N, CA, C and O atoms as a GROMACS GRO file, in nm:
protein
  260
    1UNK      N    1   0.078  -0.117   0.002
    1UNK     CA    2   0.002   0.001  -0.002
    1UNK      C    3   0.090   0.121  -0.001
    1UNK      O    4   0.195   0.122   0.063
    2UNK      N    5   0.049   0.225  -0.074
    2UNK     CA    6   0.127   0.352  -0.082
    2UNK      C    7   0.027   0.464  -0.074
    2UNK      O    8  -0.092   0.450  -0.104
    3UNK      N    9   0.080   0.574  -0.033
    3UNK     CA   10  -0.003   0.699  -0.018
    3UNK      C   11  -0.014   0.769  -0.158
    3UNK      O   12   0.085   0.791  -0.228
    4UNK      N   13  -0.133   0.801  -0.193
    4UNK     CA   14  -0.156   0.868  -0.315
    4UNK      C   15  -0.160   1.016  -0.291
    4UNK      O   16  -0.160   1.060  -0.176
    5UNK      N   17  -0.163   1.097  -0.399
    5UNK     CA   18  -0.164   1.246  -0.379
    5UNK      C   19  -0.301   1.284  -0.329
    5UNK      O   20  -0.313   1.386  -0.261
    6UNK      N   21  -0.403   1.210  -0.357
    6UNK     CA   22  -0.533   1.242  -0.294
    6UNK      C   23  -0.533   1.226  -0.150
    6UNK      O   24  -0.589   1.310  -0.079
    7UNK      N   25  -0.466   1.112  -0.096
    7UNK     CA   26  -0.461   1.092   0.041
    7UNK      C   27  -0.380   1.212   0.116
    7UNK      O   28  -0.418   1.256   0.225
    8UNK      N   29  -0.276   1.257   0.055
    8UNK     CA   30  -0.195   1.361   0.108
    8UNK      C   31  -0.276   1.498   0.112
    8UNK      O   32  -0.274   1.572   0.210
    9UNK      N   33  -0.343   1.523   0.002
    9UNK     CA   34  -0.428   1.642   0.002
    9UNK      C   35  -0.540   1.638   0.105
    9UNK      O   36  -0.572   1.742   0.164
   10UNK      N   37  -0.600   1.522   0.129
   10UNK     CA   38  -0.701   1.506   0.231
   10UNK      C   39  -0.640   1.538   0.377
   10UNK      O   40  -0.696   1.610   0.460
   11UNK      N   41  -0.526   1.479   0.392
   11UNK     CA   42  -0.455   1.507   0.525
   11UNK      C   43  -0.419   1.646   0.551
   11UNK      O   44  -0.428   1.697   0.663
   12UNK      N   45  -0.374   1.715   0.436
   12UNK     CA   46  -0.337   1.857   0.456
   12UNK      C   47  -0.466   1.938   0.478
   12UNK      O   48  -0.469   2.034   0.555
   13UNK      N   49  -0.569   1.899   0.410
   13UNK     CA   50  -0.701   1.976   0.430
   13UNK      C   51  -0.754   1.960   0.572
   13UNK      O   52  -0.808   2.056   0.627
   14UNK      N   53  -0.742   1.849   0.631
   14UNK     CA   54  -0.779   1.818   0.759
   14UNK      C   55  -0.694   1.900   0.864
   14UNK      O   56  -0.746   1.954   0.961
   15UNK      N   57  -0.564   1.903   0.837
   15UNK     CA   58  -0.473   1.970   0.932
   15UNK      C   59  -0.466   2.124   0.912
   15UNK      O   60  -0.400   2.190   0.992
   16UNK      N   61  -0.525   2.181   0.816
   16UNK     CA   62  -0.516   2.320   0.781
   16UNK      C   63  -0.551   2.417   0.897
   16UNK      O   64  -0.489   2.522   0.914
   17UNK      N   65  -0.649   2.377   0.972
   17UNK     CA   66  -0.700   2.466   1.081
   17UNK      C   67  -0.589   2.461   1.198
   17UNK      O   68  -0.588   2.550   1.283
   18UNK      N   69  -0.505   2.367   1.202
   18UNK     CA   70  -0.406   2.359   1.315
   18UNK      C   71  -0.272   2.418   1.272
   18UNK      O   72  -0.184   2.438   1.356
   19UNK      N   73  -0.254   2.448   1.140
   19UNK     CA   74  -0.135   2.501   1.087
   19UNK      C   75  -0.141   2.652   1.080
   19UNK      O   76  -0.231   2.706   1.016
   20UNK      N   77  -0.050   2.722   1.143
   20UNK     CA   78  -0.055   2.870   1.129
   20UNK      C   79  -0.045   2.918   0.981
   20UNK      O   80   0.021   2.855   0.898
   21UNK      N   81  -0.115   3.034   0.955
   21UNK     CA   82  -0.120   3.082   0.820
   21UNK      C   83   0.020   3.096   0.760
   21UNK      O   84   0.043   3.063   0.644
   22UNK      N   85   0.107   3.143   0.836
   22UNK     CA   86   0.249   3.165   0.787
   22UNK      C   87   0.314   3.033   0.729
   22UNK      O   88   0.375   3.033   0.622
   23UNK      N   89   0.297   2.931   0.802
   23UNK     CA   90   0.348   2.795   0.761
   23UNK      C   91   0.258   2.733   0.645
   23UNK      O   92   0.308   2.656   0.562
   24UNK      N   93   0.135   2.766   0.642
   24UNK     CA   94   0.047   2.715   0.531
   24UNK      C   95   0.097   2.760   0.402
   24UNK      O   96   0.074   2.688   0.305
   25UNK      N   97   0.166   2.878   0.386
   25UNK     CA   98   0.215   2.922   0.257
   25UNK      C   99   0.322   2.826   0.205
   25UNK      O  100   0.333   2.808   0.084
   26UNK      N  101   0.400   2.763   0.294
   26UNK     CA  102   0.500   2.670   0.245
   26UNK      C  103   0.439   2.541   0.192
   26UNK      O  104   0.482   2.485   0.092
   27UNK      N  105   0.333   2.495   0.267
   27UNK     CA  106   0.259   2.375   0.226
   27UNK      C  107   0.185   2.394   0.093
   27UNK      O  108   0.169   2.299   0.016
   28UNK      N  109   0.138   2.519   0.063
   28UNK     CA  110   0.061   2.537  -0.055
   28UNK      C  111   0.165   2.545  -0.181
   28UNK      O  112   0.123   2.545  -0.297
   29UNK      N  113   0.292   2.552  -0.152
   29UNK     CA  114   0.385   2.548  -0.257
   29UNK      C  115   0.420   2.402  -0.309
   29UNK      O  116   0.482   2.385  -0.414
   30UNK      N  117   0.380   2.302  -0.233
   30UNK     CA  118   0.410   2.163  -0.269
   30UNK      C  119   0.316   2.116  -0.383
   30UNK      O  120   0.194   2.134  -0.375
   31UNK      N  121   0.372   2.059  -0.484
   31UNK     CA  122   0.298   1.987  -0.591
   31UNK      C  123   0.265   1.851  -0.548
   31UNK      O  124   0.347   1.760  -0.565
   32UNK      N  125   0.143   1.828  -0.491
   32UNK     CA  126   0.116   1.704  -0.431
   32UNK      C  127   0.099   1.587  -0.535
   32UNK      O  128   0.118   1.470  -0.502
   33UNK      N  129   0.064   1.622  -0.656
   33UNK     CA  130   0.061   1.524  -0.768
   33UNK      C  131   0.188   1.458  -0.791
   33UNK      O  132   0.197   1.335  -0.801
   34UNK      N  133   0.299   1.547  -0.801
   34UNK     CA  134   0.440   1.494  -0.819
   34UNK      C  135   0.484   1.427  -0.702
   34UNK      O  136   0.553   1.326  -0.715
   35UNK      N  137   0.452   1.474  -0.580
   35UNK     CA  138   0.492   1.412  -0.457
   35UNK      C  139   0.436   1.268  -0.448
   35UNK      O  140   0.509   1.174  -0.416
   36UNK      N  141   0.310   1.252  -0.477
   36UNK     CA  142   0.245   1.117  -0.476
   36UNK      C  143   0.301   1.028  -0.577
   36UNK      O  144   0.324   0.911  -0.549
   37UNK      N  145   0.326   1.077  -0.698
   37UNK     CA  146   0.386   0.995  -0.803
   37UNK      C  147   0.534   0.948  -0.765
   37UNK      O  148   0.575   0.836  -0.794
   38UNK      N  149   0.604   1.036  -0.702
   38UNK     CA  150   0.746   0.998  -0.657
   38UNK      C  151   0.749   0.902  -0.545
   38UNK      O  152   0.836   0.815  -0.535
   39UNK      N  153   0.643   0.919  -0.452
   39UNK     CA  154   0.638   0.825  -0.343
   39UNK      C  155   0.625   0.672  -0.384
   39UNK      O  156   0.670   0.580  -0.315
   40UNK      N  157   0.561   0.656  -0.500
   40UNK     CA  158   0.548   0.507  -0.553
   40UNK      C  159   0.684   0.456  -0.573
   40UNK      O  160   0.706   0.338  -0.549
   41UNK      N  161   0.786   0.540  -0.618
   41UNK     CA  162   0.920   0.476  -0.647
   41UNK      C  163   1.006   0.485  -0.525
   41UNK      O  164   1.098   0.405  -0.508
   42UNK      N  165   0.979   0.584  -0.434
   42UNK     CA  166   1.057   0.594  -0.318
   42UNK      C  167   1.030   0.493  -0.206
   42UNK      O  168   1.108   0.479  -0.112
   43UNK      N  169   0.909   0.420  -0.221
   43UNK     CA  170   0.874   0.332  -0.117
   43UNK      C  171   0.982   0.211  -0.104
   43UNK      O  172   0.986   0.141  -0.003
   44UNK      N  173   1.058   0.196  -0.200
   44UNK     CA  174   1.169   0.088  -0.199
   44UNK      C  175   1.280   0.136  -0.103
   44UNK      O  176   1.359   0.050  -0.065
   45UNK      N  177   1.297   0.264  -0.059
   45UNK     CA  178   1.399   0.316   0.024
   45UNK      C  179   1.349   0.328   0.163
   45UNK      O  180   1.336   0.441   0.209
   46UNK      N  181   1.320   0.226   0.233
   46UNK     CA  182   1.268   0.233   0.372
   46UNK      C  183   1.364   0.308   0.465
   46UNK      O  184   1.485   0.282   0.467
   47UNK      N  185   1.304   0.405   0.544
   47UNK     CA  186   1.389   0.480   0.633
   47UNK      C  187   1.437   0.612   0.575
   47UNK      O  188   1.494   0.694   0.647
   48UNK      N  189   1.417   0.634   0.450
   48UNK     CA  190   1.460   0.761   0.391
   48UNK      C  191   1.390   0.881   0.435
   48UNK      O  192   1.267   0.885   0.424
   49UNK      N  193   1.456   0.981   0.484
   49UNK     CA  194   1.402   1.106   0.533
   49UNK      C  195   1.373   1.204   0.420
   49UNK      O  196   1.466   1.256   0.358
   50UNK      N  197   1.248   1.228   0.392
   50UNK     CA  198   1.221   1.325   0.288
   50UNK      C  199   1.221   1.466   0.348
   50UNK      O  200   1.287   1.556   0.296
   51UNK      N  201   1.146   1.482   0.457
   51UNK     CA  202   1.140   1.622   0.513
   51UNK      C  203   1.170   1.603   0.658
   51UNK      O  204   1.126   1.504   0.717
   52UNK      N  205   1.244   1.696   0.717
   52UNK     CA  206   1.277   1.702   0.856
   52UNK      C  207   1.293   1.847   0.890
   52UNK      O  208   1.404   1.900   0.881
   53UNK      N  209   1.183   1.916   0.930
   53UNK     CA  210   1.189   2.057   0.959
   53UNK      C  211   1.144   2.087   1.108
   53UNK      O  212   1.044   2.034   1.158
   54UNK      N  213   1.218   2.167   1.167
   54UNK     CA  214   1.191   2.219   1.305
   54UNK      C  215   1.186   2.371   1.301
   54UNK      O  216   1.285   2.435   1.268
   55UNK      N  217   1.066   2.432   1.336
   55UNK     CA  218   1.061   2.577   1.344
   55UNK      C  219   1.105   2.628   1.472
   55UNK      O  220   1.126   2.551   1.566
   56UNK      N  221   1.121   2.759   1.482
   56UNK     CA  222   1.160   2.831   1.596
   56UNK      C  223   1.054   2.823   1.704
   56UNK      O  224   1.085   2.834   1.823
   57UNK      N  225   0.928   2.804   1.665
   57UNK     CA  226   0.811   2.805   1.757
   57UNK      C  227   0.793   2.661   1.815
   57UNK      O  228   0.706   2.639   1.900
   58UNK      N  229   0.876   2.562   1.769
   58UNK     CA  230   0.869   2.428   1.823
   58UNK      C  231   0.796   2.332   1.736
   58UNK      O  232   0.789   2.215   1.772
   59UNK      N  233   0.739   2.372   1.624
   59UNK     CA  234   0.666   2.286   1.534
   59UNK      C  235   0.763   2.193   1.459
   59UNK      O  236   0.870   2.238   1.418
   60UNK      N  237   0.730   2.074   1.443
   60UNK     CA  238   0.814   1.981   1.366
   60UNK      C  239   0.734   1.914   1.262
   60UNK      O  240   0.618   1.882   1.284
   61UNK      N  241   0.797   1.890   1.142
   61UNK     CA  242   0.740   1.815   1.027
   61UNK      C  243   0.847   1.722   0.992
   61UNK      O  244   0.960   1.762   0.965
   62UNK      N  245   0.812   1.597   0.992
   62UNK     CA  246   0.899   1.492   0.958
   62UNK      C  247   0.827   1.388   0.866
   62UNK      O  248   0.724   1.332   0.902
   63UNK      N  249   0.885   1.365   0.748
   63UNK     CA  250   0.826   1.259   0.657
   63UNK      C  251   0.938   1.160   0.637
   63UNK      O  252   1.041   1.195   0.581
   64UNK      N  253   0.921   1.033   0.683
   64UNK     CA  254   1.019   0.923   0.671
   64UNK      C  255   0.944   0.812   0.599
   64UNK      O  256   0.832   0.779   0.639
   65UNK      N  257   1.004   0.753   0.492
   65UNK     CA  258   0.940   0.646   0.426
   65UNK      C  259   0.974   0.517   0.492
   65UNK      O  260   0.928   0.411   0.450
   0.00000   0.00000   0.00000
């Protein structure tokens, strides 16, 4: 099983009310169709860190395959 771009968009939509507006601008820059397509090939690299972000306010975003 792999995550599709539709799944990612749904999760982002659910979490939008918890993400500050300033950080939402970064998320809106992501092309989720391309991200979903690339995850299909990246699933063979278990443990690969795609995103590891820590903000000054203490928020963390980490995506590991």
